[in-house]
KELUM-913512 format. One line per field, with one value per atom (N, C-alpha, C): residue in one letter; x, y, z. Coordinates in Angstrom, 1 decimal. Each point is the difference from the previous one (the first is absolute). Example, Ala and Ser with C-alpha at 12.3 -4.5 7.8 and 13.67 -1.06 7.14 Angstrom:
// KELUM-913512
rest <- [A, A, A, S, S, S];
x <- [13.2, -0.9, 0.9, -0.4, 0.9, -0.8];
y <- [-5.7, 1.2, 1.2, 1.1, 1.1, 1.1];
z <- [7.8, 0.0, 0.0, -0.7, 0.0, 0.8];
END
This chain:
// KELUM-913512
rest <- [M, M, M, A, A, A, A, A, A, K, K, K, V, V, V, D, D, D, A, A, A, E, E, E, Y, Y, Y, Q, Q, Q, V, V, V, V, V, V, I, I, I, D, D, D, P, P, P, D, D, D, V, V, V, R, R, R, E, E, E, H, H, H, L, L, L, G, G, G, V, V, V, K, K, K, P, P, P, G, G, G, S, S, S, I, I, I, A, A, A, V, V, V, Q, Q, Q, T, T, T, V, V, V, E, E, E, G, G, G, D, D, D, C, C, C, L, L, L, K, K, K, V, V, V, R, R, R, F, F, F, L, L, L, P, P, P, P, P, P, E, E, E, H, H, H, N, N, N, R, R, R, S, S, S, L, L, L, A, A, A, G, G, G, S, S, S, L, L, L, S, S, S, K, K, K, Y, Y, Y, A, A, A, H, H, H, G, G, G, R, R, R, P, P, P, P, P, P, I, I, I, T, T, T, D, D, D, W, W, W, A, A, A, A, A, A, A, A, A, K, K, K, Q, Q, Q, A, A, A, A, A, A, W, W, W, E, E, E, A, A, A, E, E, E, V, V, V, A, A, A, E, E, E, R, R, R, W, W, W, G, G, G, P, P, P, G, G, G, I, I, I, D, D, D, K, K, K, A, A, A, I, I, I, A, A, A, I, I, I, S, S, S, A, A, A, L, L, L, L, L, L, L, L, L, C, C, C, R, R, R, P, P, P, S, S, S, G, G, G, R, R, R, V, V, V, S, S, S, F, F, F, A, A, A, D, D, D, A, A, A, L, L, L, I, I, I, N, N, N, A, A, A, D, D, D, A, A, A, R, R, R, S, S, S, H, H, H, G, G, G, L, L, L, T, T, T, T, T, T, L, L, L, Y, Y, Y, T, T, T, F, F, F, D, D, D, Q, Q, Q, Q, Q, Q, F, F, F, L, L, L, A, A, A, D, D, D, G, G, G, L, L, L, D, D, D, I, I, I, R, R, R, P, P, P, P, P, P, R, R, R, Q, Q, Q, R, R, R, Y, Y, Y, A, A, A, H, H, H, T, T, T, I, I, I, S, S, S, E, E, E, A, A, A, S, S, S, P, P, P, N, N, N, E, E, E];
x <- [0.8, -0.8, 0.9, -0.2, 0.7, -0.9, 0.4, -0.8, 0.9, -0.5, 0.7, 0.0, 1.1, 0.0, -0.4, -1.1, -0.5, 0.9, -0.5, 0.8, 0.1, -0.9, 0.0, 0.7, 0.7, 0.7, -1.0, -1.2, -1.0, 0.0, -0.3, -0.2, -1.3, -0.7, -1.3, 0.3, -0.6, 0.1, -1.0, 0.5, -0.9, -1.1, -1.3, -1.1, 0.1, 0.7, 0.2, 0.9, 1.1, 0.9, -0.7, -0.8, -0.7, -0.9, -0.7, -0.9, 0.8, 1.0, 0.8, 0.6, 0.5, 0.7, -1.0, -1.2, -1.0, 0.2, 0.5, 0.2, -1.3, -0.3, -1.2, 0.3, -0.9, 0.3, 0.3, 1.0, 0.4, 1.1, 0.3, 1.1, 1.3, 0.9, 1.3, 1.0, 0.7, 1.1, 1.3, 0.6, 1.4, 1.0, 0.9, 0.9, 1.4, 0.7, 1.4, 0.8, 1.2, 0.9, 0.9, 0.0, 0.9, 0.8, 1.3, 0.9, -0.5, -0.4, -0.5, -1.5, -0.7, -1.4, -0.8, -1.2, -0.9, -1.0, -0.1, -0.9, -1.1, -1.2, -1.2, -0.8, -0.2, -0.8, -1.2, -1.2, -1.2, -0.6, -0.3, -0.6, -1.5, -0.9, -1.4, -0.3, -1.1, -0.4, -0.6, -0.1, -0.6, -1.5, -0.6, -1.4, -0.7, -1.3, -0.8, -0.8, 0.4, -0.7, 0.4, -0.8, 0.3, 1.1, 0.9, 1.0, -0.4, -1.2, -0.4, 0.2, 0.7, 0.2, 1.2, 0.7, 1.1, 1.2, 0.1, 1.1, -0.4, -1.3, -0.5, 0.8, 0.7, 0.8, 1.2, 0.4, 1.2, -0.4, -1.3, -0.4, 0.2, 0.2, 0.4, -1.0, -1.3, -1.0, -0.1, 0.6, -0.1, -1.5, -0.4, -1.4, -0.1, -1.1, -0.2, 0.1, 0.5, 0.2, -1.4, -0.5, -1.3, 0.2, 1.1, 0.2, 1.2, -0.2, 1.0, 0.8, -0.6, 0.7, 1.0, -0.4, 1.0, 1.1, -0.3, 1.1, 0.9, -0.5, 0.9, 0.9, -0.6, 0.7, 1.2, -0.4, 1.0, 1.2, -0.4, 1.0, 0.9, -0.5, 0.8, 0.9, -0.5, 0.8, 1.2, -0.3, 1.0, 1.1, -0.4, 0.9, 0.9, -0.6, 0.7, 1.1, -0.5, 0.9, 1.2, -0.3, 1.0, 1.0, -0.5, 0.9, 0.8, -0.6, 0.6, 0.2, -0.4, 0.2, -0.9, 0.2, -0.9, 0.2, 1.0, 0.3, -0.9, -0.9, -0.9, -1.4, -0.8, -1.4, -0.7, -0.6, -0.6, -1.2, -0.8, -1.2, 0.4, 1.1, 0.4, 0.7, 0.8, 0.6, -1.0, -1.1, -1.0, -0.8, -0.3, -0.7, 0.9, 1.3, 0.9, 0.0, 0.1, 0.1, -1.3, -1.1, -1.3, -0.1, 0.7, 0.0, 0.8, 0.9, 0.8, -0.9, -1.0, -0.8, -0.9, -0.8, -0.9, 0.7, 1.1, 0.6, 0.9, 0.6, 0.9, 1.3, 0.2, 1.2, 0.9, -0.6, 0.7, 0.8, 1.3, 0.9, -0.1, 0.3, 0.1, 1.0, 1.1, 1.1, -0.6, -0.7, -0.6, -1.0, -0.8, -1.0, 0.6, 1.2, 0.7, 0.6, 0.6, 0.5, -1.1, -1.1, -1.2, -0.4, -0.2, -0.5, 1.0, 1.3, 1.0, 0.0, -0.1, 0.0, -1.2, -1.2, -1.2, 0.0, 0.6, 0.0, 0.9, 1.0, 0.9, -0.5, -1.2, -0.6, 0.5, 0.7, 0.5, -1.2, 0.0, -1.0, 0.5, 1.3, 0.6, 1.1, 0.0, 1.0, 0.7, 1.3, 0.7, 0.5, -0.4, 0.4, 0.1, 0.8, 0.0, -1.1, -0.7, -1.1, -1.2, -0.4, -1.2, -1.3, 0.1, -1.2, -0.1, 0.7, 0.1, -1.4, -0.4, -1.2, -0.1, -0.9, -0.1, -1.0, -0.7, -1.0, 0.4, -0.5, 0.3, 1.3, 0.7, 1.3, 0.1, 0.8, 0.3, 1.3, -0.1, 1.1, 0.7, 1.3, 0.8, 1.3, 0.4, 1.4, 1.0, 1.2, 1.0, 0.5, 0.0, 0.5, -0.9, -1.3, -0.9, 0.4, 0.5, 0.4, 1.2, 0.9, 1.2, -0.1, -1.0, 0.0, 0.1, -0.7, 0.1, 1.3, 0.7, 1.3, 1.0, 0.0, 1.0, -0.2, -1.2, -0.2, 0.4, -0.3, 0.4, 1.5, 0.7, 1.4, 0.9, -0.5, 0.8, -0.9, -0.2, -0.8, 0.5, 1.3, 0.5, -0.3, -0.5, -0.2, -1.4];
y <- [-1.2, 1.2, 1.2, 0.9, 1.2, 1.2, 1.1, 1.2, 1.1, 1.0, 1.2, 1.1, 0.6, 1.1, 1.2, 0.7, 1.2, 1.3, 1.1, 1.3, 0.4, -0.5, 0.3, -1.1, -0.9, -1.2, -0.9, -0.2, -0.9, -1.3, -1.1, -1.3, -0.6, -0.5, -0.7, -1.4, -0.5, -1.3, -0.9, -1.1, -0.9, -0.5, -0.1, -0.4, -1.3, -1.0, -1.3, 0.1, 0.8, 0.2, 0.7, 1.1, 0.7, -0.9, -0.9, -0.9, -1.0, -0.6, -1.0, 0.6, 1.2, 0.6, 0.8, 0.1, 0.7, 1.5, 0.6, 1.4, 0.7, 1.0, 0.8, 1.5, 0.8, 1.5, 0.4, 0.7, 0.4, -0.8, -1.2, -0.8, 0.8, -0.3, 0.6, -0.8, 0.6, -0.7, 0.3, -1.0, 0.2, -0.5, 0.9, -0.3, -0.2, -1.0, -0.2, -0.4, 0.4, -0.3, -1.2, -1.0, -1.2, -0.2, 0.4, -0.1, 1.0, -0.5, 0.9, -0.2, -0.6, -0.3, 0.8, 0.4, 0.6, -1.0, -0.1, -0.9, 0.9, -0.4, 0.8, -0.9, 0.4, -0.8, 0.9, -0.6, 0.7, -0.2, 1.1, -0.1, 0.4, -0.7, 0.3, 1.4, 0.6, 1.4, 0.0, 1.2, 0.2, -0.4, -0.4, -0.4, 0.7, 0.0, 0.5, -1.0, -1.3, -1.0, 0.0, -0.4, 0.0, -1.0, 0.4, -0.9, -0.6, 0.3, -0.5, -1.5, -0.4, -1.4, -0.6, 0.8, -0.6, -0.4, 0.6, -0.3, -0.9, -0.5, -0.7, -1.3, -0.6, -1.2, 0.3, 1.3, 0.4, 0.5, 0.1, 0.5, -0.9, -1.3, -1.0, 0.0, 0.2, -0.2, 1.1, 1.2, 1.1, 0.5, 0.4, 0.5, 1.3, 0.4, 1.3, 1.1, 1.2, 1.1, 0.7, 0.0, 0.7, 1.4, 0.2, 1.3, 0.6, 0.8, 0.6, 1.0, 0.7, 1.0, -0.7, -1.1, -0.7, -0.6, -0.5, -0.5, 1.1, 1.2, 1.1, 0.4, 0.0, 0.4, -1.0, -1.3, -1.1, 0.1, 0.4, 0.2, 1.1, 1.1, 1.2, -0.4, -0.7, -0.4, -0.9, -0.9, -0.9, 0.8, 1.0, 0.9, 0.8, 0.5, 0.8, -0.9, -1.2, -0.9, -0.4, -0.2, -0.5, 1.1, 1.3, 1.1, 0.5, 0.1, 0.8, -0.8, -1.2, -0.9, 0.3, -0.6, 0.1, 1.2, 0.9, 1.1, 1.2, 0.0, 1.1, -0.3, 0.9, -0.2, -0.2, -1.2, -0.3, 0.9, 0.3, 0.8, 1.4, 0.6, 1.3, -0.1, -1.0, -0.1, -0.2, -0.8, -0.2, 1.3, 0.7, 1.3, 1.0, 0.0, 0.8, -0.4, -1.3, -0.6, 0.3, -0.1, 0.3, 1.5, 0.9, 1.4, 0.2, -1.0, 0.1, -0.1, -0.9, -0.3, 1.1, 0.7, 1.0, 1.2, 0.4, 1.3, -0.1, -1.1, -0.2, 0.8, 0.8, 0.8, -0.5, -0.8, -0.5, -1.3, 0.1, -1.2, -1.0, -1.3, -1.0, 0.3, 0.6, 0.4, 1.0, 1.1, 0.9, -0.6, -0.9, -0.7, -0.9, -0.6, -0.8, 0.9, 1.1, 0.9, 0.5, 0.4, 0.5, -1.1, -1.2, -1.1, -0.4, 0.0, -0.3, 1.0, 1.3, 1.1, -0.1, -0.3, -0.1, -1.2, -1.2, -1.2, 0.1, 1.0, 0.2, 1.2, 0.5, 1.0, 1.4, 0.2, 1.4, 0.8, 1.3, 0.9, 1.0, 0.2, 1.0, -0.6, 0.3, -0.5, 1.2, 0.0, 1.0, -0.5, 0.8, -0.4, 1.2, 0.0, 1.0, 0.0, -1.1, -0.3, 0.7, 1.1, 0.8, -0.7, -0.9, -0.8, -1.3, -0.2, -1.3, -0.3, -1.3, -0.5, 0.3, 0.9, 0.4, -0.8, -0.9, -0.7, -0.4, 0.7, -0.3, 0.5, 0.8, 0.5, 1.5, 0.7, 1.4, 0.1, 0.4, 0.1, 1.3, 0.1, 1.2, -0.1, 1.1, 0.0, -0.1, -0.5, -0.2, 1.3, 1.1, 1.2, 0.5, -0.3, 0.4, -0.8, -1.2, -0.8, 0.6, 0.7, 0.5, 1.5, 0.7, 1.4, 0.6, -0.6, 0.5, -0.3, -1.1, -0.4, 1.0, 0.3, 1.0, 1.3, 0.5, 1.4, 0.0, -1.1, 0.0, -0.2, -0.7, -0.3, 1.2, 0.9, 1.2, 1.2, 0.6, 1.2, 1.2, 0.1, 1.2, 0.1, -1.0, 0.0, 0.6];
z <- [0.0, 0.0, 0.0, -0.9, -0.1, 0.0, 0.6, 0.1, -0.3, -0.7, -0.4, 1.1, 0.3, 1.0, -0.7, 0.5, -0.7, 0.4, -0.4, 0.2, 1.4, 0.9, 1.4, 0.8, -0.7, 0.6, 0.7, -0.5, 0.5, -0.9, 0.7, -0.7, 0.4, -0.9, 0.2, 0.4, 1.1, 0.5, -0.7, -0.6, -0.7, 0.9, -0.5, 0.8, 0.7, -0.7, 0.7, 1.2, -0.2, 1.1, 1.2, -0.3, 1.0, 0.8, -0.7, 0.7, 0.8, -0.6, 0.8, 1.2, 0.0, 1.1, 1.0, -0.5, 0.9, 0.0, -1.1, -0.1, -0.2, 0.8, -0.1, -0.1, -0.4, 0.0, 1.5, 0.2, 1.3, 0.6, -0.6, 0.5, -0.1, 1.0, 0.0, -0.7, -0.9, -0.8, 0.6, 0.6, 0.7, -1.1, -0.4, -1.0, 0.5, -0.4, 0.4, -1.3, 0.0, -1.2, 0.5, -0.8, 0.3, -1.3, 0.1, -1.2, -1.0, -1.2, -1.1, -0.2, 1.1, -0.1, 1.0, -0.3, 0.9, 0.6, 1.3, 0.7, 0.6, -0.3, 0.6, 0.8, 1.3, 0.9, 0.4, 0.0, 0.2, 1.4, 0.7, 1.3, -0.2, 0.8, -0.2, 0.4, -0.6, 0.3, 1.4, 0.6, 1.3, -0.2, 1.1, 0.0, 1.2, -0.1, 1.1, 0.7, -0.1, 0.7, 1.5, 0.8, 1.5, 0.3, 0.9, 0.5, 1.4, 0.4, 1.4, 0.1, 1.0, 0.3, -0.7, -0.9, -0.7, 0.8, 1.2, 0.9, 1.2, 0.0, 1.1, 0.3, -1.0, 0.3, 0.8, 0.1, 0.8, 1.4, 0.3, 1.3, 1.2, -0.2, 1.0, 1.2, -0.3, 1.0, 1.0, -0.3, 1.0, 0.0, 1.2, 0.1, -0.6, -0.6, -0.6, 1.0, -0.4, 0.9, 0.1, 1.3, 0.2, 0.6, 0.7, 0.7, -0.7, -1.1, -0.7, 0.8, 0.9, 0.8, 0.9, 0.6, 0.8, -0.8, -1.2, -0.9, -0.4, -0.3, -0.4, 1.2, 1.2, 1.2, 0.2, -0.1, 0.2, -1.0, -1.3, -1.0, 0.3, 0.5, 0.4, 1.1, 1.0, 1.2, -0.5, -0.9, -0.5, -0.7, -0.8, -0.8, 1.0, 1.0, 1.0, 0.7, 0.4, 0.7, -0.9, -1.2, -1.0, -0.3, -0.1, -0.4, 1.2, 1.1, 1.1, 1.3, 0.0, 1.2, 1.1, 1.2, 1.1, 0.9, -0.3, 0.9, -0.2, -0.9, -0.3, 0.3, 0.6, 0.3, -1.3, -0.3, -1.2, -0.3, 0.9, -0.2, -0.5, 0.6, -0.4, -1.4, -0.2, -1.3, -1.1, 0.2, -1.0, -0.2, 1.0, -0.2, -0.8, 0.2, -0.8, -1.4, -0.2, -1.4, -0.7, 0.7, -0.7, -0.4, 0.6, -0.4, -1.3, -0.3, -1.3, -1.2, 0.1, -1.2, -0.5, 0.9, -0.6, -0.4, 0.7, -0.3, -1.2, -0.2, -1.1, 0.1, 1.0, 0.2, 1.2, 0.8, 1.2, -0.4, 0.2, -0.3, 1.1, -0.3, 1.0, 1.1, -0.4, 0.9, 1.1, -0.5, 0.9, 0.9, -0.6, 0.8, 1.1, -0.3, 1.0, 1.1, -0.4, 1.0, 0.9, -0.5, 0.7, 1.0, -0.5, 0.8, 1.1, -0.3, 1.0, 1.1, -0.4, 1.0, 0.9, -0.6, 0.8, 0.9, -0.5, 0.8, 1.2, 0.0, 1.1, 0.9, -0.3, 0.9, -0.3, -1.1, -0.3, -0.5, 0.3, -0.4, -1.0, 0.0, -0.9, -0.9, -1.2, -1.0, -0.7, 0.0, -0.6, -1.4, -1.0, -1.4, -0.9, -1.0, -1.0, -1.0, -0.1, -0.9, 0.5, -0.6, 0.4, -0.4, -0.9, -0.4, 0.7, 1.1, 0.7, 0.6, -0.1, 0.6, 1.5, 0.4, 1.4, 0.8, -0.5, 0.7, 1.4, 1.0, 1.4, 0.5, -0.8, 0.4, -0.2, 0.8, -0.2, -0.8, -1.2, -0.9, 0.0, 0.3, 0.1, -0.8, -0.5, -0.6, 1.0, -0.2, 1.0, 0.7, -0.7, 0.6, 1.2, 0.0, 1.1, 1.3, -0.2, 1.1, 0.8, -0.7, 0.6, 0.2, -0.4, 0.0, 1.4, 1.0, 1.4, 0.6, -0.4, 0.5, -0.4, -1.3, -0.5, 0.6, 0.2, 0.5, 1.5, 0.7, 1.4, 0.2, -0.9, 0.1, -0.3, -0.9, -0.5, 0.1, 1.2, 0.2, -0.7, -0.4, -0.6, -1.5, -0.6, -1.4, -0.3];
END
């Protein structure tokens, strides 16, 4: 079977070959060069059929989740424990992490610093970051911390 390449470098696939390989409109043609030959592999097109139950054979008899809020909380706790270990108050860390998601501007590092400070009972945090997550903390720049010490130590200035 021979096909001519047109001006747009397209080739028509013979109907018997299309049928044999199951090529349909929307199929993805993956092309690779092997030596001086072109190898074309076809992937099926996307579909809108339901995939419900397609992974059931991998579920291993787990009971269905009925309380999604509890499942979400357990997943957050597992993530906190895995990332930061047992030394941080999980409830505070989870609340800080949850603040990252809606704002889109709070980094995980800032959330961790916030949670760690709160879990150790700190009320004031000194940082140069004026946008730092303040949830439950008094955020101050470092110079305010030492301003009274400098003025008391050198009264002639």
